[in-house]
C-alpha positions as CSV (number, residue, x, y, z in Angstrom):
1,X,-33.9,2.0,-44.2
2,X,-32.0,-0.9,-45.7
3,X,-33.2,-0.1,-49.2
4,X,-32.0,3.5,-48.7
5,X,-28.6,2.4,-47.7
6,X,-28.1,0.3,-50.8
7,X,-25.2,1.6,-52.9
8,X,-25.9,1.7,-56.6
9,X,-22.7,1.5,-58.6
10,X,-21.9,4.3,-61.0
11,X,-21.7,3.4,-64.7
12,X,-18.2,2.5,-65.7
13,X,-16.5,5.0,-68.0
14,X,-14.2,2.3,-69.3
15,X,-15.9,-0.4,-71.4
16,X,-15.3,-3.8,-70.0
17,X,-14.6,-6.3,-72.7
18,X,-13.6,-10.0,-72.4
19,X,-10.3,-11.4,-73.8
20,X,-11.3,-13.8,-76.5
21,X,-9.3,-16.7,-77.9
22,X,-9.3,-17.5,-81.7
23,X,-12.8,-18.8,-82.6
24,X,-14.4,-17.6,-79.4
25,X,-17.5,-15.5,-79.6
26,X,-19.7,-13.8,-77.0
27,X,-23.2,-15.3,-77.0
28,X,-24.7,-13.3,-74.1
29,X,-23.8,-10.7,-71.5
30,X,-25.3,-8.6,-68.7
31,X,-24.0,-5.5,-66.9
32,X,-24.1,-4.4,-63.3
33,X,-23.6,-7.9,-61.9
34,X,-22.2,-8.5,-58.4
35,X,-19.9,-11.4,-57.8
36,X,-20.1,-12.6,-54.2
37,X,-16.8,-13.3,-52.6
38,X,-17.7,-14.0,-49.0
39,X,-20.8,-16.0,-47.8
40,X,-21.4,-13.9,-44.7
41,X,-20.9,-10.4,-46.0
42,X,-21.3,-8.3,-49.1
43,X,-18.3,-6.1,-48.1
44,X,-15.9,-7.8,-50.5
45,X,-18.3,-8.2,-53.5
46,X,-17.1,-7.2,-56.9
47,X,-19.1,-5.2,-59.5
48,X,-18.7,-5.9,-63.2
49,X,-20.1,-7.6,-66.4
50,X,-21.0,-11.3,-66.7
51,X,-20.3,-12.7,-70.1
52,X,-21.1,-16.1,-71.6
53,X,-19.1,-17.2,-74.7
54,X,-18.9,-20.5,-76.5
55,X,-15.8,-21.4,-74.4
56,X,-16.2,-19.9,-70.9
57,X,-18.1,-17.8,-68.4
58,X,-16.2,-14.5,-67.8
59,X,-16.7,-12.0,-65.0
60,X,-15.0,-8.7,-66.1
61,X,-14.3,-6.1,-63.4
62,X,-12.0,-3.3,-62.6
63,X,-12.2,-4.1,-58.9
64,X,-9.3,-5.9,-57.3
65,X,-9.9,-9.2,-55.5
66,X,-9.5,-8.8,-51.7
67,X,-7.6,-11.1,-49.4
68,X,-5.7,-12.8,-52.2
69,X,-2.4,-14.2,-51.0
70,X,-1.3,-16.5,-53.8
71,X,-2.4,-17.5,-57.3
72,X,-0.9,-19.0,-60.4
73,X,-1.7,-17.5,-63.7
74,X,-3.5,-19.5,-66.4
75,X,-2.5,-18.5,-69.9
76,X,-6.0,-19.3,-71.2
77,X,-8.4,-18.2,-68.4
78,X,-8.6,-15.1,-66.2
79,X,-8.9,-15.2,-62.5
80,X,-12.7,-14.8,-62.8
81,X,-13.2,-17.2,-65.7
82,X,-14.8,-20.6,-65.7
83,X,-14.5,-23.0,-68.7
84,X,-17.9,-24.3,-69.7
85,X,-16.6,-27.9,-69.5
86,X,-15.8,-27.2,-65.9
87,X,-19.4,-26.4,-65.0
88,X,-21.2,-29.2,-63.2
89,X,-24.5,-27.6,-62.1
90,X,-26.3,-24.3,-62.7
91,X,-28.8,-23.1,-60.1
92,X,-30.9,-20.0,-60.5
93,X,-32.6,-18.3,-57.5
94,X,-35.4,-15.7,-57.0
95,X,-35.3,-14.3,-53.5
96,X,-38.7,-12.6,-53.6
97,X,-40.6,-15.6,-55.0
98,X,-38.5,-18.0,-53.0
99,X,-38.0,-20.1,-56.0
100,X,-34.9,-22.1,-57.1
101,X,-34.3,-24.1,-60.3
102,X,-31.5,-26.3,-61.6
103,X,-31.0,-25.4,-65.2
104,X,-30.4,-27.9,-68.0
105,X,-30.0,-27.4,-71.7
106,X,-32.9,-26.0,-73.7
107,X,-35.0,-25.4,-70.6
108,X,-37.3,-22.5,-69.9
109,X,-37.0,-20.2,-66.9
110,X,-40.4,-18.9,-65.6
111,X,-39.0,-16.4,-63.2
112,X,-36.4,-13.7,-63.3
113,X,-33.3,-14.8,-61.3
114,X,-31.9,-12.6,-58.6
115,X,-28.9,-14.9,-58.0
116,X,-26.9,-17.4,-60.1
117,X,-24.9,-20.2,-58.4
118,X,-22.4,-22.2,-60.5
119,X,-21.1,-25.5,-59.1
120,X,-17.8,-26.4,-60.8
121,X,-16.2,-29.7,-61.2
122,X,-13.0,-28.4,-59.5
123,X,-15.0,-27.9,-56.2
124,X,-15.5,-24.1,-56.8
125,X,-18.8,-22.5,-56.1
126,X,-19.3,-19.2,-57.9
127,X,-22.2,-16.9,-57.0
128,X,-23.5,-13.8,-58.9
129,X,-26.2,-11.4,-57.8
130,X,-28.4,-9.5,-60.3
131,X,-29.9,-6.9,-58.0
132,X,-29.0,-4.0,-60.2
133,X,-29.0,-5.8,-63.5
134,X,-31.9,-5.9,-66.0
135,X,-34.1,-8.9,-65.0
136,X,-34.7,-10.1,-68.6
137,X,-30.9,-9.8,-69.4
138,X,-30.1,-11.8,-66.3
139,X,-32.5,-14.5,-67.3
140,X,-31.0,-14.7,-70.9
141,X,-27.5,-15.0,-69.7
142,X,-28.4,-17.8,-67.3
143,X,-30.2,-19.7,-70.0
144,X,-27.2,-19.2,-72.4
145,X,-24.8,-20.6,-69.7
146,X,-27.0,-23.6,-69.2
147,X,-27.2,-24.3,-72.9
148,X,-23.6,-23.9,-73.9
149,X,-22.2,-25.7,-70.8
150,X,-24.0,-28.9,-71.8
151,X,-23.2,-29.7,-75.4
152,X,-25.1,-32.5,-77.0
153,X,-22.3,-33.6,-79.3
154,X,-18.5,-33.8,-79.2
155,X,-18.2,-31.6,-82.2
156,X,-19.9,-28.8,-80.3
157,X,-17.0,-28.5,-77.9
158,X,-15.0,-25.3,-78.3
159,X,-11.8,-27.2,-79.2
160,X,-12.9,-27.8,-82.8
161,X,-13.6,-24.0,-83.3
162,X,-10.4,-23.0,-81.5
163,X,-7.9,-25.1,-83.3
164,X,-9.2,-24.3,-86.7
165,X,-9.0,-20.5,-86.1
166,X,-5.6,-20.8,-84.4
167,X,-4.3,-22.8,-87.4
168,X,-5.3,-20.1,-89.8
169,X,-4.1,-17.3,-87.4
170,X,-0.8,-18.6,-86.0
171,X,0.4,-15.1,-85.1
172,X,-2.8,-14.1,-83.2
173,X,-2.2,-13.5,-79.5
174,X,-4.4,-12.7,-76.5
175,X,-3.0,-9.9,-74.3
176,X,0.4,-10.6,-75.8
177,X,0.3,-14.3,-75.0
178,X,0.1,-17.1,-77.5
179,X,-3.0,-19.0,-76.3
180,X,-1.6,-22.3,-77.7
181,X,1.5,-21.9,-75.6
182,X,3.9,-21.1,-78.4
183,X,4.6,-22.9,-81.7
184,X,4.2,-26.6,-82.2
185,X,0.5,-26.8,-81.5
186,X,0.7,-26.0,-77.8
187,X,3.9,-27.7,-76.6
188,X,5.6,-24.5,-75.6
189,X,9.1,-25.0,-74.2
190,X,8.5,-28.7,-73.9
191,X,7.8,-29.2,-77.6
192,X,10.0,-32.3,-77.7
193,X,7.5,-34.4,-75.7
194,X,7.2,-37.7,-77.7
195,X,3.6,-38.4,-78.6
196,X,4.0,-42.1,-79.3
197,X,1.9,-41.7,-82.5
198,X,4.8,-42.9,-84.7
199,X,7.0,-45.9,-85.1
200,X,10.1,-43.9,-84.3
201,X,8.8,-42.6,-80.9
202,X,8.3,-46.1,-79.6
203,X,11.6,-47.2,-81.1
204,X,13.5,-44.5,-79.2
205,X,11.8,-45.5,-76.0
206,X,12.9,-49.1,-76.5
207,X,16.5,-47.9,-77.0
208,X,16.3,-45.6,-74.0
209,X,15.3,-48.4,-71.7
210,X,17.6,-51.0,-73.3
211,X,14.8,-53.4,-74.2
212,X,16.8,-55.4,-76.7
213,X,14.4,-58.3,-77.2
214,X,11.3,-56.1,-77.9
215,X,10.2,-54.6,-81.2
216,X,7.7,-52.1,-82.5
217,X,4.8,-53.7,-84.4
218,X,2.6,-52.1,-86.9
219,X,-0.2,-54.7,-87.1
220,X,-2.7,-52.1,-86.0
221,X,-1.9,-49.5,-88.6
222,X,-5.1,-47.8,-89.7
223,X,-6.7,-49.3,-86.5
224,X,-7.5,-52.4,-88.4
225,X,-7.4,-54.7,-85.3
226,X,-8.3,-52.5,-82.3
227,X,-9.8,-49.0,-82.3
228,X,-8.7,-48.4,-78.7
229,X,-5.0,-49.3,-79.2
230,X,-2.4,-47.0,-80.8
231,X,-1.4,-47.7,-84.4
232,X,2.1,-48.7,-83.1
233,X,3.1,-50.4,-79.9
234,X,5.8,-52.7,-78.6
235,X,5.7,-56.5,-78.3
236,X,8.2,-59.3,-77.7
237,X,10.4,-60.0,-80.6
238,X,9.5,-63.7,-80.5
239,X,5.9,-62.9,-81.4
240,X,5.3,-62.7,-85.1
241,X,2.7,-60.3,-86.6
242,X,0.6,-63.2,-87.8
243,X,0.5,-64.7,-84.3
244,X,-0.6,-61.3,-82.9
245,X,-3.5,-61.0,-85.4
246,X,-4.6,-64.5,-84.6
247,X,-4.5,-64.0,-80.8
248,X,-6.1,-60.6,-81.0
249,X,-9.6,-62.2,-81.3
250,X,-9.3,-63.8,-77.9
251,X,-8.7,-60.6,-76.0
252,X,-11.4,-58.2,-74.7
253,X,-11.6,-55.3,-77.1
254,X,-8.9,-57.1,-79.2
255,X,-6.4,-55.4,-76.9
256,X,-3.2,-57.5,-77.3
257,X,-0.4,-57.4,-74.8
258,X,1.4,-54.1,-74.8
259,X,4.9,-53.3,-73.5
260,X,5.2,-50.4,-71.1
261,X,8.8,-50.2,-69.8
262,X,12.0,-52.2,-69.2
263,X,14.1,-52.3,-66.0
264,X,17.9,-52.0,-66.4
265,X,18.1,-55.6,-65.1
266,X,16.1,-56.8,-68.2
267,X,12.6,-57.2,-66.5
268,X,9.7,-55.9,-68.5
269,X,6.4,-54.2,-67.4
270,X,3.5,-55.3,-69.7
271,X,-0.2,-54.7,-69.7
272,X,-3.0,-56.6,-71.4
273,X,-6.7,-57.2,-71.4
274,X,-8.4,-60.4,-70.2
275,X,-8.5,-63.4,-72.5
276,X,-12.2,-63.9,-73.2
277,X,-11.8,-67.2,-75.2
278,X,-12.2,-69.7,-72.4
279,X,-11.2,-72.7,-74.6
280,X,-8.0,-71.1,-75.7
281,X,-7.3,-69.1,-72.5
282,X,-4.6,-71.4,-71.0
283,X,-2.8,-71.9,-74.3
284,X,-2.7,-68.2,-75.3
285,X,-1.8,-67.1,-71.7
286,X,1.1,-69.5,-71.7
287,X,2.3,-68.4,-75.1
288,X,2.3,-64.7,-74.0
289,X,4.1,-65.5,-70.7
290,X,6.7,-67.6,-72.6
291,X,7.3,-64.7,-75.1
292,X,7.8,-62.3,-72.2
293,X,10.2,-64.7,-70.5
294,X,12.2,-65.1,-73.8
295,X,12.5,-61.4,-74.0
296,X,14.6,-61.4,-70.8
297,X,18.4,-61.9,-71.1
298,X,18.3,-64.4,-68.2
299,X,14.9,-65.9,-69.0
300,X,13.4,-64.7,-65.7
301,X,9.9,-65.6,-64.5
302,X,6.7,-63.7,-65.1
303,X,4.4,-62.4,-62.4
304,X,0.8,-61.7,-63.4
305,X,-1.3,-59.2,-61.4
306,X,-5.1,-59.2,-61.8
307,X,-5.8,-55.6,-61.0
308,X,-9.5,-56.0,-60.7
309,X,-9.0,-58.4,-57.7
310,X,-6.6,-56.0,-55.9
311,X,-8.0,-52.5,-56.6
312,X,-11.3,-50.6,-56.2
313,X,-13.4,-50.6,-59.4
314,X,-14.7,-47.6,-61.3
315,X,-18.0,-47.4,-59.5
316,X,-16.3,-47.4,-56.1
317,X,-13.9,-44.6,-57.1
318,X,-17.0,-42.7,-58.4
319,X,-18.7,-43.0,-55.0
320,X,-15.6,-42.0,-53.0
321,X,-15.1,-38.9,-55.2
322,X,-18.8,-37.9,-54.8
323,X,-18.5,-38.2,-51.0
324,X,-15.2,-36.2,-51.1
325,X,-16.9,-33.5,-53.1
326,X,-19.9,-33.3,-50.8
327,X,-17.6,-32.9,-47.9
328,X,-15.6,-30.1,-49.5
329,X,-18.5,-28.3,-51.1
330,X,-21.9,-28.8,-49.7
331,X,-21.3,-28.7,-45.9
332,X,-20.5,-25.5,-44.0
333,X,-17.1,-26.1,-42.6
334,X,-18.0,-24.6,-39.2
335,X,-20.6,-27.4,-38.8
336,X,-18.2,-30.2,-39.8
337,X,-14.9,-29.0,-38.5
338,X,-14.8,-31.4,-35.5
339,X,-15.6,-34.5,-37.5
340,X,-14.1,-33.4,-40.8
341,X,-11.2,-35.9,-40.7
342,X,-13.5,-38.8,-39.9
343,X,-15.8,-37.8,-42.7
344,X,-12.8,-37.6,-45.0
345,X,-11.8,-41.1,-43.9
346,X,-15.3,-42.4,-44.4
347,X,-15.3,-41.2,-48.0
348,X,-12.6,-43.9,-48.6
349,X,-10.8,-41.6,-51.1
350,X,-7.5,-41.6,-49.2
351,X,-7.9,-45.4,-48.6
352,X,-8.1,-46.0,-52.3
353,X,-5.1,-43.8,-52.9
354,X,-3.2,-45.9,-50.3
355,X,-4.3,-49.2,-52.0
356,X,-3.0,-48.0,-55.5
357,X,0.3,-46.9,-53.9
358,X,0.7,-50.2,-52.0
359,X,0.1,-52.4,-55.0
360,X,2.4,-50.3,-57.2
361,X,5.1,-50.6,-54.5
362,X,4.7,-54.3,-54.3
363,X,5.0,-54.6,-58.1
364,X,8.1,-52.4,-58.0
365,X,9.6,-54.9,-55.5
366,X,8.9,-57.7,-58.0
367,X,10.6,-55.9,-60.8
368,X,13.5,-54.5,-58.9
369,X,14.3,-57.0,-56.2
370,X,12.7,-60.3,-57.2
371,X,14.0,-59.9,-60.8
372,X,10.8,-61.0,-62.5
373,X,8.7,-59.4,-65.3
374,X,5.3,-58.1,-64.4
375,X,2.1,-58.3,-66.5
376,X,-0.8,-56.1,-65.5
377,X,-4.2,-57.5,-66.4
378,X,-7.7,-56.1,-66.3
379,X,-10.9,-56.4,-68.4
380,X,-9.8,-54.0,-71.2
381,X,-6.6,-52.7,-69.7
382,X,-7.7,-49.0,-70.2
383,X,-8.3,-47.8,-66.6
384,X,-6.7,-49.3,-63.6
385,X,-3.6,-50.5,-65.5
386,X,-3.0,-46.9,-66.7
387,X,-2.7,-45.7,-63.1
388,X,-0.6,-48.7,-61.8
389,X,1.7,-48.8,-64.9
390,X,2.4,-45.0,-64.6
391,X,3.0,-45.2,-60.8
392,X,5.5,-48.1,-61.2
393,X,7.5,-46.1,-63.8
394,X,7.4,-42.9,-61.7
395,X,8.9,-44.9,-58.8
396,X,11.6,-46.7,-60.8
397,X,12.6,-44.4,-63.5
398,X,14.0,-40.9,-62.7
399,X,13.3,-39.8,-66.3
400,X,9.5,-39.8,-65.5
401,X,10.0,-37.5,-62.5
402,X,11.2,-34.7,-64.8
403,X,8.6,-32.5,-66.4
404,X,9.3,-33.7,-70.0
405,X,9.4,-37.3,-68.8
406,X,6.2,-37.0,-66.9
407,X,4.4,-35.6,-69.9
408,X,5.7,-38.4,-72.1
409,X,4.5,-40.9,-69.5
410,X,0.9,-39.5,-69.6
411,X,1.0,-39.6,-73.4
412,X,2.3,-43.2,-73.5
413,X,0.3,-44.8,-70.6
414,X,-3.0,-42.8,-70.7
415,X,-3.6,-41.0,-74.0
416,X,-2.2,-43.6,-76.5
417,X,-3.1,-46.6,-74.4
418,X,-6.8,-45.5,-74.9
419,X,-7.9,-44.3,-71.4
420,X,-11.5,-43.1,-72.1
421,X,-11.0,-39.4,-71.0
422,X,-14.3,-38.3,-72.7
423,X,-16.4,-40.7,-70.7
424,X,-14.4,-40.6,-67.4
425,X,-14.3,-36.8,-67.3
426,X,-17.9,-36.7,-68.4
427,X,-17.3,-33.8,-70.9
428,X,-20.7,-34.3,-72.6
429,X,-22.5,-34.9,-69.2
430,X,-23.8,-38.3,-70.4
431,X,-23.8,-39.5,-66.8
432,X,-24.6,-38.0,-63.3
433,X,-21.1,-39.0,-62.2
434,X,-17.5,-38.7,-63.4
435,X,-14.9,-41.3,-62.8
436,X,-11.7,-39.4,-61.9
437,X,-9.1,-42.2,-62.2
438,X,-6.6,-39.7,-63.6
439,X,-7.1,-37.6,-60.4
440,X,-6.4,-40.7,-58.3
441,X,-3.1,-41.0,-60.2
442,X,-2.2,-37.4,-59.7
443,X,-3.1,-37.7,-56.0
444,X,-0.8,-40.7,-55.7
445,X,2.0,-38.8,-57.4
446,X,1.4,-35.9,-55.0
447,X,1.8,-38.3,-52.0
448,X,5.2,-39.4,-53.4
449,X,6.1,-35.7,-54.1
450,X,5.4,-34.9,-50.4
451,X,7.6,-37.7,-49.3
452,X,10.5,-37.2,-51.8
453,X,10.3,-33.6,-53.0
454,X,13.9,-33.5,-54.2
455,X,13.3,-36.5,-56.5
456,X,10.9,-34.5,-58.7
457,X,11.5,-31.7,-61.1
458,X,7.9,-30.3,-60.6
459,X,5.7,-29.2,-57.7
460,X,2.1,-29.6,-56.6
461,X,1.2,-26.5,-58.6
462,X,2.2,-28.3,-61.8
463,X,0.0,-31.3,-60.8
464,X,-2.9,-28.9,-60.1
465,X,-2.7,-27.1,-63.4
466,X,-2.3,-30.4,-65.2
467,X,-5.6,-31.6,-63.7
468,X,-7.2,-28.2,-64.5
469,X,-6.2,-28.9,-68.2
470,X,-8.6,-31.9,-68.2
471,X,-11.4,-29.4,-67.5
472,X,-10.6,-27.1,-70.4
473,X,-12.1,-28.3,-73.8
474,X,-9.1,-27.1,-75.9
475,X,-6.7,-30.0,-75.9
476,X,-6.9,-33.3,-77.8
477,X,-4.9,-34.8,-75.0
478,X,-7.8,-35.1,-72.6
479,X,-10.8,-34.9,-75.0
480,X,-11.2,-38.3,-76.5
481,X,-11.7,-42.0,-75.6
482,X,-9.0,-43.4,-77.9
483,X,-6.4,-42.4,-80.5
484,X,-8.7,-43.6,-83.2
485,X,-11.5,-41.3,-82.0
486,X,-9.0,-38.4,-81.9
487,X,-8.1,-39.0,-85.5
488,X,-11.7,-39.6,-86.7
489,X,-13.1,-36.6,-85.0
490,X,-10.3,-34.3,-86.1
491,X,-11.4,-34.7,-89.7
492,X,-15.2,-34.4,-89.2
493,X,-16.7,-31.0,-90.3
494,X,-13.3,-29.3,-90.7
495,X,-10.8,-30.0,-93.5
496,X,-8.1,-28.1,-91.6
497,X,-8.9,-29.6,-88.2
498,X,-6.7,-32.7,-88.3
499,X,-3.1,-31.3,-88.2
500,X,-3.9,-29.0,-85.2
501,X,-6.4,-30.9,-83.1
502,X,-4.3,-34.0,-82.9
503,X,-1.3,-32.0,-81.8
504,X,-3.0,-29.6,-79.4
505,X,-1.6,-30.5,-76.0
506,X,-1.7,-28.6,-72.7
507,X,2.0,-28.8,-72.0
508,X,2.8,-25.3,-73.3
509,X,0.2,-23.8,-70.9
510,X,1.6,-25.5,-67.7
């Protein structure tokens, strides 16, 4: 009787086709697929076509999504789309054989799937049923999704195809929308966001903050000293280029001291790596501190903060994030409702957010009230210092609480400072875990936003979409481990890739 009651959908008269970006191609598709909306009933299921391209997984339907109260619109993805770089795990199920398999790249599937479950990095779980679809077609589309969502090489990410096609088709639009967010390589209305790739960008920031005893140095032009530092950065005027070159060998990763920001009272915020030369450590450390002191009009003292002694490390943040994800994704809420808050507390995610905010507030007090300059120090100065330096500036400088200012802050303290986004976001799935330090920062900003909403020009929706941009393999902003890698990869395999890939930013799509 149940089989007789099953409703077989009528073939669509209208042909369902995906909206494709420049350079995007369909690699596999299957018709008569059911997308499961609710876990306890099929009443709200949608019928349509499941498509896998070299950029995303698309479900195309004429049905309207029920029970939808609010949504923001992404200019690059539809409401049923999932970017391949956002896919964390792919599970195929066969009900009749009671078999289940987690698919990896280049794997074989020995049974025809009746269901596909996609676990996403942004905590979504997307389920599709193939009851009315051709079994072989269903198997092929599952294998295609598994293959294209786990690229073996950086050059296989869709960004390299997208920017080249977009560069040669600047007028091409998708459904009337410029997928790059307008002219200027994706900047949109905020095309004036400084990228800190040039001498003049840093010089303007020096003048904006009134840092009169600091200068832009070019000793790293061509990345001759450090491949993880930008070509241009700011140092005390009293340090000569020759001294910087000499001292660079003593720092981990040859990452010399790098100015972040100046307070109106003359105090400076500086970040640097650990000094690995034990014999020269005291001498070099004293020389750097003296140079920072001389950069202050009143020759104020310097306070050093060893972040690795005060903050959780990368592995601890990984573990906390994994526990948070398991709590939000894997457990039925009805079974955990009574102990949900205690489980959240046990994940330590919120505790780590509190620790980052507490330390940042203490360092703000040192800069603002104690009138001393602050040096942030960690092993390479590419992870914890990105977060703390950014939070201090958000707390102290109203400019960085505007949209344009916040974007420039991320460019300056994360992208150009060499935060390894490729590894931390695990774009190539080289690890079982990701290290979402950037998410820790955004969560900290959200906490401040909740307490002081009128102090910010943006909302939590902006922060959400900004983090979503790290999951979309289109933007050079969150795709590489360093400025040097960005420049190097933009010229590999595509003679026209460099001018677009380096400039492709998510700001115009936010």
